[in-house]
C-alpha angles and dihedrals in degrees: 000000000000120000118213120199110211124181115215126173107321101340142049125232128197112227108210096174136001114266097217093160090059091047090053091049087056090049089054090049091051090049092055093044093053094041089052091048096050102034095084091061091079095036101049097112098051091043092053092046095048095046093044097240136118121266087245091055090048090051090053091050089054094048091054088083090067094056093051091045090058094048094046095047090056097043100039099084096042094048103036104021094110095054127088104275091219090062092046092051089049089053091053092048089050089053088052089055094047089048092057091049092048094049095044093049098039114137095182140018093264094062090042091053090047090055092050090048090054087051091053090052090052092047095048093045097042096047095043089057099040101091094040090049093048089052090058095045102051137029118268095258091055096051095095091051092048093048089050089055091051092049089045087066088048093050094046092051092046090051099050105023099085098041092042090051091050092047095048092043090063092061109025103020129241092294091055090049091054091043089059093070095051095080089049090053090050090049089052090051093049092047093050091045092055102029105036115091122220111279107191117216127229133255125275111288136216120250093255092057117101090234088061097036115021091189089071085075090068088070087075108085094217091053094044093051091044094051090047090053090048091050093054093043094058093038089055094042094053095039083067104030097050091060101041094106096057088043092053092046100044105027106027091032100216125156125245095264093051091044092052091048091051093051091045092052090046089056092047092052087051090057088053090048092058089055095049097044093053088068097040095052093066087090137020095023097169091049089062093042087061098036095052097062092038090055091048091048090053091049091050090054091047090052088057092049099041101028095123093060111084092195094052092045091050091053092046092051090051088054092045091055093044094053103029097053090051092059098080089050091053093048091046089056088048089054093051091050099040099042106026092152097039100036095131095051089044090049090056091050090048094052091048090049092050094047091049092045092053091051094047095043094049092044097049091042091052092050092053091043090059099036103040109009142269095288092061091060091053091045089053090051091052092049093050093046091051089051089051090057091051092048090048088057089050089052090052091050090050092047095053089056091058107109 
């Protein structure tokens, strides 16, 4: 059986055989993380009513997870890099479990916020380690397939979390809906405990080392251009995605059942996209890093032009899900190839970039939506996505200059 020597962080590990069971345990963890993150979207009103707070206050409590995800993604490698990565992952999965318990049993908004903060820590820590961990579990040529599996859990959770939360909430209340994910979190913890091999950490690092300061990585031109491309990609994607529902209701004019079906099918096509892209990314990585945002930019423009046609919009949303959900897989592969020895620090920087981009994209899009109209938000998305494609090309030019 082939042995692959893969440098990660401050040590090298020989991969004798792929640990696909461990990869699947991570996929389950990602599924529970994303389901927990998105489920409140469809339960905001009963949560606000039961905890005696406004819906705006409830929305702020939910968004707190994003703030803690950014902080954790940047601090994880510097603070925990010397510890066995298996134990660190188990700690984040345990926090995910405690988060679910805190949220489901919350009697006031303070406990609810605490639960969402714990979830944010789990999200930031888990995602920042995902690519680096995958690189130590499977040979280099299997990394795209493994990342596709991880993002498959992401796509599946994003597809079913909101409708599942709404469905369960009718029968068992919002607390029951949140309680439903706790056994899955416990199962993910147990699977990682039994199926994840030991992944020794590295030694203490100096302040100038990427593991101590992820921002040092931005001094490398290929990384700087790549992170800029990633920033514009997610800003453009969420400038459009965040406002799809009001667009479908007011411009396309579809009812709630048709709207829900469109969004569900878009998520399902995203799940298919993660499967396809895992094969395509074995070659011509930078071609797809540029083509993905260009395709999404074209679809954003077509949504403006054909927004009144339900059939055309449905087809475009299928394409949007297929292409857009594949983007994180592509950039995960880019990270594994560009920063093979600093993948965990780079992963933390990537998660922070994505979270910031989502916030900025949704915020700018919302400001334009109110001030100018829905079409301006989609136009902004198209412009940002086109810029992402150009910066991906710049990242490729910088990478080929690396000796």
